[in-house]
C-alpha positions as CSV (number, residue, x, y, z in Angstrom):
1,M,185.7,96.2,-77.4
2,E,185.3,98.1,-73.9
3,Y,187.4,100.8,-72.8
4,R,188.5,101.5,-69.0
5,F,188.9,105.1,-69.7
6,R,187.2,107.6,-72.2
7,C,187.6,111.6,-72.3
8,D,185.7,113.0,-75.4
9,V,183.2,115.7,-76.2
10,E,180.4,113.4,-75.3
11,T,180.9,111.8,-72.5
12,A,180.6,112.7,-69.1
13,L,178.6,115.6,-70.2
14,V,176.0,117.1,-68.0
15,R,174.0,120.1,-68.0
16,T,174.0,121.8,-63.9
17,N,172.2,124.9,-62.9
18,C,175.1,126.8,-63.9
19,G,175.9,125.0,-67.0
20,L,177.4,122.3,-68.9
21,V,180.3,120.1,-67.2
22,K,182.6,117.5,-68.5
23,G,184.2,114.9,-66.3
24,Y,185.2,111.9,-67.7
25,E,184.6,107.6,-67.7
26,H,187.1,105.5,-65.7
27,D,186.4,101.8,-65.4
28,G,182.5,101.8,-65.4
29,L,182.3,105.4,-63.5
30,L,181.5,108.9,-64.3
31,I,184.1,111.4,-62.5
32,F,183.3,114.5,-62.0
33,K,186.4,117.1,-59.9
34,G,186.2,120.6,-58.7
35,I,183.2,121.6,-59.8
36,P,182.2,125.1,-58.0
37,Y,178.9,125.0,-55.8
38,A,179.3,128.6,-55.1
39,Q,181.3,131.7,-54.2
40,A,182.0,133.8,-51.4
41,R,184.2,136.7,-50.8
42,R,186.2,136.4,-47.3
43,F,184.0,135.8,-44.2
44,H,181.1,136.8,-46.1
45,A,178.1,134.1,-46.5
46,P,178.4,131.7,-50.0
47,E,176.6,133.3,-53.1
48,P,175.0,131.0,-56.4
49,V,177.8,130.8,-58.5
50,K,177.6,132.7,-61.9
51,A,176.1,131.2,-64.8
52,W,179.3,130.1,-67.7
53,D,179.6,130.0,-70.9
54,G,180.3,126.7,-73.0
55,V,182.2,123.9,-70.8
56,F,183.5,123.7,-67.4
57,D,186.2,120.9,-67.5
58,A,185.4,118.4,-64.5
59,S,188.4,117.0,-64.9
60,N,191.1,118.4,-62.1
61,Y,190.4,118.7,-58.3
62,G,189.8,122.5,-57.1
63,F,191.6,124.2,-55.2
64,V,191.2,123.0,-51.4
65,C,191.1,125.9,-48.6
66,P,194.6,127.3,-47.1
67,L,195.6,126.3,-44.2
68,L,196.7,128.0,-41.2
69,T,200.5,126.1,-41.3
70,S,202.5,123.7,-43.6
71,D,203.4,121.0,-41.7
72,R,205.9,118.4,-42.5
73,P,204.9,114.9,-43.7
74,N,204.6,112.7,-41.4
75,G,202.8,109.8,-40.0
76,E,202.0,108.6,-43.5
77,L,201.6,105.0,-43.2
78,H,199.1,105.6,-40.7
79,V,197.2,108.0,-42.5
80,P,198.3,108.4,-46.3
81,H,197.7,112.3,-47.8
82,R,197.3,113.9,-50.7
83,Y,198.4,117.2,-50.8
84,W,196.8,119.9,-53.3
85,P,197.4,123.6,-54.2
86,M,195.8,125.5,-51.9
87,D,193.6,129.1,-52.4
88,E,190.6,130.8,-51.2
89,N,188.5,130.1,-54.4
90,C,187.9,126.5,-52.9
91,L,183.8,126.2,-53.0
92,N,183.9,122.9,-54.9
93,L,183.3,119.5,-55.1
94,N,183.3,116.2,-56.5
95,I,181.4,113.4,-57.8
96,W,181.7,109.7,-58.4
97,T,178.5,108.3,-60.2
98,P,177.8,104.7,-62.3
99,S,175.6,106.7,-64.8
100,T,173.9,109.7,-65.7
101,D,170.5,107.5,-66.9
102,G,168.0,109.4,-64.6
103,K,167.8,106.5,-61.9
104,K,167.7,107.8,-58.4
105,R,170.5,106.1,-57.0
106,P,171.3,107.1,-53.1
107,V,173.8,109.9,-52.8
108,L,176.4,109.9,-50.0
109,F,178.1,113.3,-49.1
110,W,181.5,112.9,-47.7
111,L,182.9,115.8,-44.7
112,H,186.5,115.5,-44.7
113,G,188.2,115.6,-41.5
114,G,191.0,117.8,-40.0
115,G,188.8,119.5,-37.1
116,Y,187.3,123.1,-38.2
117,E,190.8,123.9,-39.3
118,A,192.3,121.6,-42.0
119,G,191.5,118.7,-44.1
120,S,190.4,118.6,-47.7
121,S,188.0,116.3,-49.7
122,I,191.1,114.9,-51.4
123,E,193.4,114.8,-48.0
124,H,193.2,111.1,-47.3
125,L,194.0,108.3,-50.1
126,A,190.9,106.2,-49.3
127,Y,188.5,109.4,-49.6
128,D,188.4,108.4,-53.1
129,G,184.5,107.9,-53.7
130,A,185.6,105.2,-56.8
131,N,184.8,101.9,-55.3
132,M,182.1,103.3,-53.2
133,S,179.9,104.4,-56.3
134,R,181.0,101.3,-58.6
135,L,180.4,98.4,-56.0
136,G,177.2,100.1,-54.0
137,D,175.6,101.6,-57.0
138,V,175.7,105.2,-55.6
139,V,176.5,108.6,-56.2
140,V,179.4,109.6,-54.0
141,V,180.1,113.7,-53.6
142,S,183.3,115.1,-51.6
143,V,183.2,118.6,-50.6
144,N,185.9,121.5,-49.4
145,H,184.4,124.1,-47.7
146,R,186.4,127.3,-45.8
147,L,188.2,126.1,-42.8
148,N,190.5,128.1,-40.1
149,I,189.7,131.6,-39.6
150,L,188.2,131.9,-43.1
151,G,185.3,129.7,-42.2
152,Y,185.1,130.1,-38.3
153,F,185.7,133.8,-37.1
154,D,182.8,135.7,-36.1
155,L,182.6,138.9,-37.1
156,S,178.9,140.1,-36.2
157,D,179.8,142.7,-34.2
158,Y,180.8,144.7,-36.8
159,G,177.8,144.6,-39.3
160,K,175.0,142.3,-40.3
161,E,177.0,141.6,-43.3
162,Y,179.3,139.2,-41.2
163,A,175.9,138.1,-39.6
164,N,177.3,134.3,-39.6
165,S,180.6,134.3,-40.6
166,G,181.5,132.6,-37.5
167,N,180.1,129.6,-39.2
168,A,180.8,130.6,-42.8
169,G,182.0,127.5,-43.1
170,G,179.3,125.5,-42.2
171,D,177.4,127.7,-44.2
172,D,179.6,126.5,-47.1
173,I,178.8,122.9,-46.8
174,I,174.8,123.9,-46.6
175,A,175.3,125.4,-50.0
176,A,177.0,122.5,-51.2
177,L,173.8,119.9,-50.3
178,R,171.6,122.9,-51.8
179,W,173.3,122.1,-55.0
180,V,173.1,118.5,-54.7
181,R,169.4,119.0,-54.0
182,D,168.7,121.4,-57.3
183,N,171.2,119.3,-59.6
184,I,172.0,115.7,-58.2
185,A,169.5,114.0,-60.2
186,A,171.2,114.9,-63.5
187,F,174.3,112.9,-62.0
188,G,172.1,109.9,-61.5
189,G,171.2,110.6,-57.8
190,D,168.1,111.0,-55.6
191,A,168.0,114.4,-54.3
192,E,165.8,112.9,-51.5
193,N,168.2,110.1,-50.3
194,V,171.1,111.8,-49.3
195,T,173.9,110.6,-46.7
196,V,176.2,113.0,-44.4
197,F,178.8,111.3,-43.3
198,G,182.3,112.2,-41.8
199,Q,184.8,111.3,-39.6
200,S,187.0,113.0,-36.8
201,G,186.0,116.8,-38.0
202,G,183.9,115.8,-40.5
203,G,181.7,113.9,-38.1
204,A,181.4,116.8,-35.8
205,K,180.5,118.6,-39.2
206,V,177.4,116.2,-39.1
207,T,176.4,117.0,-35.6
208,T,176.5,120.6,-36.4
209,L,174.1,120.1,-39.7
210,L,171.7,118.7,-37.2
211,Q,171.8,122.1,-35.0
212,S,171.8,124.0,-38.2
213,P,168.1,125.2,-39.3
214,A,169.1,125.9,-42.8
215,A,170.3,122.3,-43.5
216,D,166.9,121.0,-42.5
217,G,165.5,118.9,-45.4
218,L,168.5,119.0,-47.4
219,Y,169.9,115.2,-45.9
220,A,167.9,112.1,-45.0
221,R,170.2,110.6,-42.8
222,G,173.9,110.7,-41.2
223,M,177.1,108.7,-40.0
224,V,179.6,110.1,-37.2
225,M,183.0,108.8,-37.3
226,S,184.9,109.3,-34.3
227,G,183.5,112.9,-34.5
228,V,181.9,113.4,-30.8
229,I,184.9,114.6,-29.2
230,G,183.6,116.8,-26.3
231,P,186.2,120.0,-25.7
232,V,188.3,119.0,-28.2
233,L,186.3,120.4,-30.9
234,S,183.6,122.4,-28.6
235,D,181.9,125.7,-29.7
236,A,183.7,129.0,-29.8
237,V,183.1,130.6,-26.4
238,G,182.7,134.5,-25.9
239,C,182.8,137.5,-28.3
240,G,184.3,137.3,-31.9
241,R,185.9,140.9,-30.9
242,D,188.3,138.9,-28.6
243,L,190.1,138.4,-32.0
244,A,189.4,140.6,-34.4
245,E,190.8,143.5,-31.9
246,P,194.4,142.1,-31.1
247,L,194.4,140.8,-35.1
248,M,193.9,144.1,-36.6
249,A,196.4,145.5,-34.0
250,E,199.3,142.8,-34.9
251,L,198.5,143.6,-38.6
252,G,198.2,147.3,-38.3
253,L,195.1,148.4,-39.8
254,S,192.1,149.9,-38.7
255,S,188.9,148.2,-39.7
256,V,187.3,144.5,-40.7
257,K,187.4,146.1,-43.8
258,E,191.1,145.3,-44.2
259,L,190.8,142.0,-43.1
260,E,189.1,141.3,-46.0
261,T,191.9,141.9,-48.2
262,V,195.0,141.6,-45.9
263,D,197.4,138.9,-48.0
264,Y,196.3,135.7,-46.2
265,H,199.9,134.5,-45.3
266,L,200.3,137.3,-43.2
267,L,196.5,136.9,-41.8
268,A,197.7,133.2,-41.1
269,K,201.0,134.5,-39.8
270,A,199.5,137.3,-37.1
271,Y,196.6,134.8,-36.2
272,R,199.6,132.0,-35.0
273,K,201.0,134.7,-32.8
274,I,198.1,135.9,-31.3
275,R,196.2,132.6,-30.7
276,P,198.2,130.9,-27.7
277,A,197.3,134.3,-25.5
278,L,193.8,133.8,-26.4
279,E,193.0,130.2,-26.3
280,K,195.3,130.6,-22.4
281,A,192.4,132.9,-21.4
282,G,190.1,130.9,-22.7
283,K,188.9,133.5,-25.0
284,N,187.6,133.1,-28.1
285,F,190.4,132.3,-31.1
286,G,187.9,131.3,-33.9
287,C,188.2,128.0,-35.5
288,R,185.3,126.8,-34.2
289,P,181.4,126.8,-34.7
290,H,179.9,129.6,-33.3
291,P,176.8,129.3,-31.5
292,N,173.7,131.7,-32.2
293,A,170.6,131.9,-34.5
294,F,171.9,130.3,-37.2
295,Y,174.0,127.4,-35.4
296,L,172.1,126.3,-31.9
297,G,175.0,125.1,-30.3
298,E,176.3,121.9,-29.4
299,P,173.6,119.5,-28.4
300,G,175.3,118.3,-25.2
301,V,175.1,121.4,-24.0
302,H,171.6,123.4,-25.6
303,G,169.9,120.1,-26.8
304,F,169.2,118.1,-30.4
305,R,166.6,120.1,-32.2
306,E,163.3,118.5,-32.0
307,E,163.2,119.0,-35.8
308,T,165.5,116.3,-36.5
309,K,164.8,113.7,-34.3
310,H,163.4,111.7,-37.2
311,I,166.8,111.4,-38.7
312,P,168.6,108.0,-38.4
313,L,172.2,108.2,-37.4
314,L,175.2,106.0,-37.1
315,V,177.7,107.2,-34.3
316,G,181.0,105.5,-33.4
317,S,184.8,105.9,-33.1
318,V,187.9,103.3,-32.8
319,F,189.6,101.5,-30.0
320,G,192.7,103.6,-29.6
321,E,192.3,106.6,-31.7
322,F,194.9,109.2,-31.1
323,T,196.4,107.1,-28.1
324,S,197.4,104.8,-31.1
325,F,199.7,107.5,-32.7
326,T,202.0,107.5,-29.6
327,P,205.0,105.7,-29.8
328,S,204.3,102.8,-27.3
329,P,207.8,101.5,-25.5
330,Y,206.5,98.3,-25.7
331,D,206.3,94.9,-27.5
332,R,203.2,93.6,-26.9
333,S,203.8,90.2,-28.6
334,R,206.6,89.6,-26.5
335,M,205.4,90.4,-22.8
336,S,204.0,88.2,-20.2
337,E,201.1,88.7,-18.4
338,E,203.3,89.8,-15.2
339,E,205.4,92.2,-17.3
340,Q,202.1,94.0,-18.6
341,T,200.4,94.1,-15.5
342,S,203.5,96.0,-14.0
343,A,203.5,98.3,-17.2
344,V,200.1,99.1,-16.6
345,R,200.7,99.5,-12.8
346,E,203.9,102.1,-13.3
347,M,201.7,103.9,-15.6
348,L,198.5,104.2,-13.3
349,G,199.8,104.0,-9.9
350,G,198.3,100.9,-7.8
351,E,195.2,102.0,-6.7
352,G,194.5,103.4,-10.5
353,A,195.4,99.9,-12.1
354,A,193.7,97.8,-9.3
355,E,190.6,99.4,-10.1
356,L,191.2,99.5,-14.1
357,I,192.2,96.3,-14.7
358,P,189.0,94.2,-13.7
359,L,186.9,96.3,-15.8
360,F,189.1,96.2,-18.8
361,R,189.2,92.4,-18.5
362,E,185.2,92.0,-18.5
363,A,184.9,94.6,-21.2
364,Y,188.0,93.6,-23.3
365,P,188.5,89.6,-22.4
366,E,189.9,88.6,-25.6
367,R,192.5,91.9,-25.4
368,Q,196.0,91.9,-23.9
369,L,196.2,93.7,-20.6
370,I,198.9,96.3,-22.0
371,D,196.4,97.4,-24.9
372,L,194.8,99.4,-21.5
373,L,197.5,102.0,-22.3
374,R,195.9,102.4,-25.9
375,L,192.6,102.6,-24.9
376,D,190.7,106.0,-25.4
377,F,188.2,107.8,-24.0
378,I,188.5,111.5,-25.5
379,F,186.4,110.4,-27.8
380,R,184.3,107.4,-26.3
381,A,183.4,109.2,-23.1
382,P,181.5,112.4,-25.3
383,E,180.3,109.4,-27.5
384,I,178.5,107.7,-24.6
385,A,176.7,110.1,-23.4
386,Y,175.7,111.9,-26.9
387,I,174.2,108.5,-28.4
388,A,172.0,108.2,-24.8
389,Q,171.1,112.0,-25.6
390,R,170.1,110.8,-29.1
391,S,168.3,107.7,-28.1
392,R,165.9,109.9,-25.6
393,L,165.1,111.7,-28.9
394,N,164.3,108.9,-31.3
395,G,164.6,104.9,-32.2
396,C,167.0,105.4,-34.8
397,T,170.3,105.4,-33.2
398,W,173.0,102.7,-33.8
399,S,176.1,102.8,-32.2
400,Y,179.9,100.7,-33.0
401,L,183.3,100.4,-32.0
402,F,185.9,100.0,-34.7
403,N,188.4,97.0,-32.9
404,M,190.2,95.3,-35.4
405,D,194.4,95.9,-34.7
406,Q,196.4,96.6,-37.9
407,P,199.8,95.3,-38.4
408,I,202.3,97.9,-37.9
409,D,204.6,97.8,-35.7
410,G,204.1,94.2,-34.8
411,G,200.7,94.6,-34.3
412,N,198.8,98.6,-33.3
413,T,195.7,99.2,-31.6
414,P,193.3,100.8,-34.3
415,W,194.3,104.5,-34.5
416,H,192.4,107.8,-35.6
417,C,191.3,107.3,-39.5
418,S,192.3,103.6,-39.3
419,D,188.6,102.7,-40.2
420,I,188.2,104.7,-43.3
421,P,189.5,102.9,-46.1
422,Y,187.2,100.0,-44.9
423,L,184.2,102.1,-44.9
424,F,185.3,103.6,-48.7
425,H,185.9,99.8,-49.4
426,N,189.4,101.5,-50.4
427,I,192.1,98.8,-48.2
428,D,193.9,98.3,-51.3
429,L,194.8,102.2,-51.9
430,V,196.7,102.1,-48.4
431,E,199.7,99.7,-46.9
432,Y,198.2,98.8,-43.4
433,P,195.7,96.2,-43.7
434,H,198.0,93.7,-45.7
435,G,200.6,92.9,-43.4
436,P,201.4,89.8,-41.7
437,Q,198.1,88.4,-39.6
438,A,197.1,85.1,-38.8
439,D,194.0,85.2,-40.8
440,P,194.6,86.7,-44.5
441,G,190.8,87.4,-45.2
442,L,190.2,89.2,-42.2
443,P,190.7,92.7,-43.6
444,E,188.4,92.0,-46.7
445,R,185.5,90.6,-44.7
446,V,185.8,93.4,-42.5
447,Q,185.6,95.9,-45.5
448,A,182.8,93.9,-46.4
449,L,180.7,94.4,-43.2
450,C,182.1,97.9,-42.8
451,F,180.8,98.9,-46.3
452,G,177.8,96.8,-46.7
453,S,176.3,98.2,-43.8
454,L,176.8,101.5,-45.0
455,M,175.4,100.9,-48.5
456,Q,172.5,99.1,-46.5
457,F,171.8,102.2,-44.6
458,A,172.1,104.8,-47.4
459,R,169.5,103.0,-49.1
460,T,167.2,102.3,-46.3
461,G,167.9,104.3,-43.2
462,D,168.5,100.7,-41.4
463,P,172.1,99.1,-41.7
464,N,170.2,95.6,-41.2
465,G,169.8,93.1,-43.9
466,D,171.7,91.8,-46.9
467,G,173.6,89.0,-44.8
468,L,174.8,91.4,-42.4
469,P,175.0,90.8,-38.7
470,A,171.9,91.8,-36.6
471,W,172.4,94.9,-35.2
472,P,169.7,96.8,-32.9
473,V,169.1,100.2,-32.4
474,C,170.0,101.8,-28.8
475,R,167.2,103.0,-26.5
476,E,167.2,104.8,-23.6
477,G,169.5,103.7,-21.0
478,E,170.9,100.7,-23.5
479,E,173.3,101.1,-25.8
480,L,173.7,98.2,-28.1
481,T,177.7,98.4,-29.7
482,L,178.7,96.7,-32.5
483,L,182.0,95.6,-32.1
484,I,183.5,95.4,-35.4
485,D,186.7,93.1,-35.4
486,D,187.3,89.5,-36.3
487,H,184.1,88.3,-34.9
488,P,181.6,90.9,-34.5
489,R,179.0,91.1,-32.1
490,I,176.6,93.2,-30.2
491,L,177.6,94.4,-26.5
492,R,175.0,96.3,-24.5
493,N,177.0,99.4,-22.2
494,F,179.4,96.9,-22.3
495,D,182.7,99.7,-21.6
496,H,180.8,102.4,-19.4
497,R,182.2,101.8,-16.2
498,L,185.4,101.2,-17.5
499,I,185.3,104.4,-19.7
500,E,184.4,106.6,-16.6
501,A,186.8,105.0,-14.7
502,H,189.6,105.7,-17.0
503,A,189.0,109.3,-18.2
504,R,189.1,110.0,-14.1
505,I,192.4,108.4,-13.5
506,M,194.0,108.6,-17.1
507,G,193.2,112.1,-17.9
508,P,196.8,113.4,-16.3
509,V,198.5,111.4,-18.3
510,M,196.7,111.8,-21.0
511,A,197.7,115.3,-21.5
512,K,201.0,114.4,-21.5
513,M,200.8,112.1,-24.4
514,M,198.4,114.2,-26.8
515,Q,201.6,116.8,-26.8
516,Q,203.5,113.8,-28.1
517,L,200.5,113.2,-30.6
518,H,200.8,116.6,-32.0
519,E,204.7,116.2,-32.9
520,S,204.4,112.7,-34.1
521,V,201.9,112.5,-36.7
522,Q,199.6,114.7,-38.9
523,H,195.7,113.7,-39.2
């Protein structure tokens, strides 16, 4: 008799370098949750976990990092969330594996979104690694680490013990990768074949790893999903004292040592109060990676490290990103061509519309004109530059753009996070792919393309093969982008002129739309 679930003294029992852990078996997978990979005092570097006696119960997700705010849940149809208990003791990871049989399977190491301030390894329902592990015969790892001022608060002026407190969250990720290196073989994974991948802030963390010497040798390749965001997630600037001194003053403290022990809720409340003035003044407000000897800074400013030029990368974004979250006053399914043209002119002005309309029709001939008002440039513009810079360094960078509309509100351009379920083979865990559409089989085909390409990339470092459409690498001056929609295709520099003009013309309008976004949807 076959059992879908098994949990007993012998099932899913694995010895790690700190002791035994016990998970459970479900639908042919062994699942382990909340395994501690390191421990850390506030603002200090992570340290190895102390070995334990007995067996660690790995059937429960661990704590997630405390957030700065507790927002009211909203936008759940677009980005379905899972909320979880928070605590600073959050350095833990989760593992899905087909077997602990000693086979060397590719390892996929997931970094969650939420910038450097929010999110968790289980925040999005589609982060679940079961389908990816089962269907891809891979080991999936997702990780929690310190965020916001717990993870990114430069206190290096206050002593050597805080030398890299400005990147403590990044050090946590590196500590988790070291744990994978030392232990993943016992879970059926290959420590020499680790793919780091993430979306939004998680994608940014991938490129941050590329700029962190201590991460070298801990991963083989990477995928950056909507993670090149330019000034939206730029490095911290200035001195950490800019933040530390007013924060201590607000809390009535006289030393950084007291910051280590003050109640987190008081710390977060004080931080929220002083942050707006720091941002307005262009001073260091934390919550971003801090360039130093441990993290060499954004590649667009400092260049890519030569030591990483052999690392293959998949880099991409989605058509609408943040703009697809904003409420639309238009029902494009009922608008005539003349009405759409009029709406574009009203939003962009006559000169702006005259410049952008022909460029949009050339780049996206299959789209309705009104979609021009949903086109993203906040991600796409810096991404084009990032891919060009990376392609000058090596010949193993691939570009993609997720261009598949989703059946919400009569059909919506793809939004930030909408591609995640397709990549994880998890479209059945979320509602939106299954709405009315002309081709009911399209979501499954797009899922097969996204998932299959990633699995091939994880195995070989190349997303081509196994019946997938040909996907050439980018070259210097030639971005060859895979558009992912109902007819996947490769286009050469297809939107470069459009995005340059769109960013210039739409920039002032986008500032107002971004304010609406913060009030309408959670990441």
